[in-house]
VOLO-364278 format. One record per residue (C-alpha): residue in one letter; x, y, z; residue number from 1. Coordinates in Angstrom, 3 decimals. Layout:
BEGIN
{a, {X, Y, Z}, NUM},
...
//
This chain:
BEGIN
{x, {-43.248, 8.099, 57.699}, 1},
{x, {-40.342, 7.682, 55.473}, 2},
{x, {-38.262, 4.922, 56.774}, 3},
{x, {-34.403, 4.321, 56.085}, 4},
{x, {-35.581, 1.098, 54.182}, 5},
{x, {-37.752, 3.357, 52.130}, 6},
{x, {-35.226, 5.813, 51.129}, 7},
{x, {-32.826, 2.678, 50.262}, 8},
{x, {-35.090, 1.342, 47.699}, 9},
{x, {-35.821, 4.966, 46.213}, 10},
{x, {-32.137, 5.313, 45.688}, 11},
{x, {-31.804, 1.716, 44.210}, 12},
{x, {-34.675, 2.782, 41.803}, 13},
{x, {-32.907, 5.660, 40.768}, 14},
{x, {-29.636, 4.042, 40.334}, 15},
{x, {-31.335, 1.193, 38.192}, 16},
{x, {-33.168, 3.796, 36.038}, 17},
{x, {-29.957, 5.710, 35.439}, 18},
{x, {-28.032, 2.468, 34.459}, 19},
{x, {-30.784, 1.252, 32.080}, 20},
{x, {-30.842, 4.922, 30.533}, 21},
{x, {-27.130, 4.873, 29.986}, 22},
{x, {-27.324, 1.502, 28.485}, 23},
{x, {-29.942, 2.746, 25.758}, 24},
{x, {-27.984, 5.865, 25.186}, 25},
{x, {-25.212, 3.630, 24.501}, 26},
{x, {-27.027, 1.325, 22.308}, 27},
{x, {-28.409, 4.301, 20.147}, 28},
{x, {-25.014, 5.929, 19.604}, 29},
{x, {-23.388, 2.523, 18.808}, 30},
{x, {-26.068, 1.897, 15.914}, 31},
{x, {-26.623, 5.644, 14.936}, 32},
{x, {-26.917, 6.552, 11.232}, 33},
{x, {-24.017, 8.943, 10.377}, 34},
{x, {-22.745, 10.255, 7.219}, 35},
{x, {-20.023, 7.397, 7.276}, 36},
{x, {-23.004, 4.662, 7.239}, 37},
{x, {-22.863, 4.758, 3.564}, 38},
{x, {-19.376, 3.968, 3.304}, 39},
{x, {-20.053, 0.398, 4.514}, 40},
{x, {-22.108, -0.354, 1.573}, 41},
{x, {-19.584, 1.476, -0.760}, 42},
{x, {-17.112, -0.793, 0.641}, 43},
{x, {-18.968, -3.710, -0.181}, 44},
{x, {-19.380, -2.633, -3.755}, 45},
{x, {-15.762, -2.153, -3.810}, 46},
{x, {-15.123, -5.630, -2.590}, 47},
{x, {-17.448, -7.105, -5.165}, 48},
{x, {-15.777, -5.080, -7.973}, 49},
{x, {-12.497, -6.172, -6.885}, 50},
{x, {-13.389, -9.978, -6.634}, 51},
{x, {-14.922, -9.737, -10.088}, 52},
{x, {-11.877, -8.124, -11.577}, 53},
{x, {-9.564, -10.790, -9.801}, 54},
{x, {-11.978, -13.545, -11.428}, 55},
{x, {-11.838, -11.986, -14.951}, 56},
{x, {-8.010, -12.031, -14.687}, 57},
{x, {-7.799, -15.508, -13.155}, 58},
{x, {-10.141, -16.935, -15.996}, 59},
{x, {-8.341, -15.277, -18.713}, 60},
{x, {-5.033, -16.623, -17.358}, 61},
{x, {-6.626, -20.217, -17.295}, 62},
{x, {-8.043, -20.072, -20.877}, 63},
{x, {-5.236, -18.478, -22.588}, 64},
{x, {-6.710, -15.219, -23.504}, 65},
{x, {-4.511, -12.934, -21.307}, 66},
{x, {-1.395, -12.856, -23.294}, 67},
{x, {-2.841, -12.681, -26.802}, 68},
{x, {-4.606, -9.282, -25.521}, 69},
{x, {-1.179, -7.801, -24.665}, 70},
{x, {0.300, -9.061, -27.740}, 71},
{x, {-2.430, -7.437, -29.858}, 72},
{x, {0.522, -4.877, -31.083}, 73},
{x, {1.266, -2.955, -34.257}, 74},
{x, {5.218, -2.892, -34.224}, 75},
{x, {5.516, -0.539, -37.038}, 76},
{x, {3.135, 2.035, -35.622}, 77},
{x, {4.155, 1.601, -32.155}, 78},
{x, {0.741, 1.154, -30.861}, 79},
{x, {-1.846, -1.215, -30.012}, 80},
{x, {-3.620, -2.389, -33.158}, 81},
{x, {-6.446, 0.040, -34.143}, 82},
{x, {-6.050, 1.968, -30.845}, 83},
{x, {-6.895, 5.664, -30.509}, 84},
{x, {-4.530, 8.678, -31.015}, 85},
{x, {-2.433, 8.119, -27.780}, 86},
{x, {-1.952, 4.523, -28.706}, 87},
{x, {-4.286, 3.052, -26.257}, 88},
{x, {-7.840, 2.133, -26.212}, 89},
{x, {-10.247, 4.515, -24.765}, 90},
{x, {-13.449, 3.016, -24.237}, 91},
{x, {-15.229, -0.347, -23.959}, 92},
{x, {-16.551, -0.373, -27.755}, 93},
{x, {-12.964, 0.105, -28.921}, 94},
{x, {-10.953, -2.465, -31.146}, 95},
{x, {-9.682, -3.954, -27.841}, 96},
{x, {-13.153, -5.816, -27.612}, 97},
{x, {-11.767, -7.768, -30.661}, 98},
{x, {-9.605, -9.510, -28.410}, 99},
{x, {-11.206, -12.505, -26.214}, 100},
{x, {-9.915, -10.696, -23.092}, 101},
{x, {-11.217, -7.341, -24.036}, 102},
{x, {-14.637, -8.822, -24.987}, 103},
{x, {-14.826, -10.536, -21.338}, 104},
{x, {-13.816, -7.343, -19.803}, 105},
{x, {-16.587, -5.237, -21.894}, 106},
{x, {-19.143, -7.929, -21.138}, 107},
{x, {-18.527, -7.950, -17.503}, 108},
{x, {-18.070, -4.191, -16.944}, 109},
{x, {-19.641, -2.421, -20.008}, 110},
{x, {-23.096, -2.830, -19.050}, 111},
{x, {-22.765, -2.367, -15.382}, 112},
{x, {-21.852, 1.373, -15.574}, 113},
{x, {-18.172, 0.435, -14.270}, 114},
{x, {-15.100, 2.117, -15.956}, 115},
{x, {-11.775, 0.246, -15.928}, 116},
{x, {-8.344, 1.070, -16.898}, 117},
{x, {-5.746, -1.749, -18.078}, 118},
{x, {-2.106, -1.152, -17.739}, 119},
{x, {0.933, -3.318, -17.915}, 120},
{x, {3.982, -3.256, -15.577}, 121},
{x, {7.358, -5.047, -16.482}, 122},
{x, {10.879, -4.947, -15.873}, 123},
{x, {12.914, -2.933, -18.453}, 124},
{x, {16.235, -4.216, -20.013}, 125},
{x, {18.164, -1.841, -17.570}, 126},
{x, {16.361, -3.092, -14.605}, 127},
{x, {13.786, -0.405, -14.031}, 128},
{x, {10.269, -0.813, -14.168}, 129},
{x, {8.171, 0.146, -17.396}, 130},
{x, {4.500, 0.995, -17.728}, 131},
{x, {2.261, 0.845, -20.830}, 132},
{x, {-1.412, 1.570, -20.821}, 133},
{x, {-3.799, -0.793, -22.877}, 134},
{x, {-7.106, 0.691, -21.942}, 135},
{x, {-7.525, 4.108, -20.502}, 136},
{x, {-11.193, 5.235, -19.713}, 137},
{x, {-10.017, 8.097, -17.297}, 138},
{x, {-8.713, 8.919, -13.890}, 139},
{x, {-10.050, 6.371, -11.305}, 140},
{x, {-12.277, 7.821, -8.632}, 141},
{x, {-11.247, 7.539, -4.726}, 142},
{x, {-13.357, 4.235, -4.574}, 143},
{x, {-11.309, 2.560, -7.229}, 144},
{x, {-10.132, -1.116, -6.823}, 145},
{x, {-7.294, -2.758, -8.519}, 146},
{x, {-6.480, -6.481, -9.243}, 147},
{x, {-3.570, -7.853, -11.287}, 148},
{x, {-2.027, -11.067, -12.620}, 149},
{x, {1.193, -11.879, -14.564}, 150},
{x, {1.510, -13.213, -18.222}, 151},
{x, {4.609, -14.545, -19.385}, 152},
{x, {5.679, -13.813, -23.026}, 153},
{x, {8.292, -15.749, -25.004}, 154},
{x, {10.231, -15.002, -27.937}, 155},
{x, {8.098, -16.976, -30.256}, 156},
{x, {5.140, -15.360, -29.282}, 157},
{x, {3.342, -13.330, -32.176}, 158},
{x, {2.386, -9.669, -32.711}, 159},
{x, {1.275, -7.601, -35.796}, 160},
{x, {-1.826, -9.762, -36.157}, 161},
{x, {0.398, -12.970, -36.099}, 162},
{x, {2.763, -12.123, -38.763}, 163},
{x, {5.724, -11.355, -36.811}, 164},
{x, {7.301, -12.912, -33.465}, 165},
{x, {8.542, -10.783, -30.713}, 166},
{x, {12.020, -12.081, -31.282}, 167},
{x, {11.822, -10.677, -35.257}, 168},
{x, {10.553, -7.613, -33.909}, 169},
{x, {13.232, -7.315, -31.326}, 170},
{x, {15.939, -7.560, -33.914}, 171},
{x, {14.484, -5.256, -36.343}, 172},
{x, {15.393, -1.507, -35.720}, 173},
{x, {12.373, -0.313, -37.733}, 174},
{x, {9.824, -2.107, -35.461}, 175},
{x, {9.318, -1.687, -31.693}, 176},
{x, {7.435, -3.433, -29.028}, 177},
{x, {6.603, -1.593, -25.918}, 178},
{x, {8.675, -3.793, -23.588}, 179},
{x, {12.255, -4.735, -24.660}, 180},
{x, {13.545, -8.362, -24.380}, 181},
{x, {14.446, -9.170, -20.761}, 182},
{x, {16.171, -12.411, -21.646}, 183},
{x, {18.040, -11.826, -24.837}, 184},
{x, {20.100, -15.188, -24.794}, 185},
{x, {17.011, -17.377, -23.558}, 186},
{x, {13.558, -18.143, -24.848}, 187},
{x, {11.852, -16.009, -22.107}, 188},
{x, {10.957, -12.416, -23.354}, 189},
{x, {9.424, -11.043, -20.279}, 190},
{x, {6.982, -11.179, -17.592}, 191},
{x, {4.150, -8.706, -17.634}, 192},
{x, {2.003, -7.722, -14.732}, 193},
{x, {-1.331, -7.067, -16.044}, 194},
{x, {-3.327, -4.527, -13.727}, 195},
{x, {-7.036, -3.551, -14.011}, 196},
{x, {-8.467, -0.660, -12.072}, 197},
{x, {-12.208, -0.657, -11.949}, 198},
{x, {-14.547, 2.075, -10.430}, 199},
{x, {-18.262, 2.657, -10.870}, 200},
{x, {-19.207, 5.848, -12.935}, 201},
//
């Protein structure tokens, strides 16, 4: 004979089973592998590459190799020394690796199947913003990361393989530097933002 008490125990059992099943389903949905799961590992790789790029720039600033790399300029040819047809370096094996900063970038990213672009941003004499490419390896992918650092240039910094100062180049109508003198009356030439964009190929 079924009693009220037995019916209550049966209903409690069903309710407990339903709660347990709901909890299991919720847990499975929370940990399910979806097409977006891979993005977590991609994000980790991007974070790693960004941190490495930041480290390379910080080290170059600390050891004094950042400014010489952006002064590796041929003022009579209006291009970086021994650069490609577009006036920029196009790959890791270019003459850019003759600079200590370029060598560090190639050693850090060249063997890891990671491409990078190096670009300079600076304030123009008219107050706008100028941009100059140093290294261009192509259009960055959607998972590219960027890091930047500033480098200060002075009038007595040397270009043309060390044969001329920025002040000399600025006063010579036959020669040109990619950025104009932002402080013609003082010793400062300009502050350049060196920006690296890194992505896996």
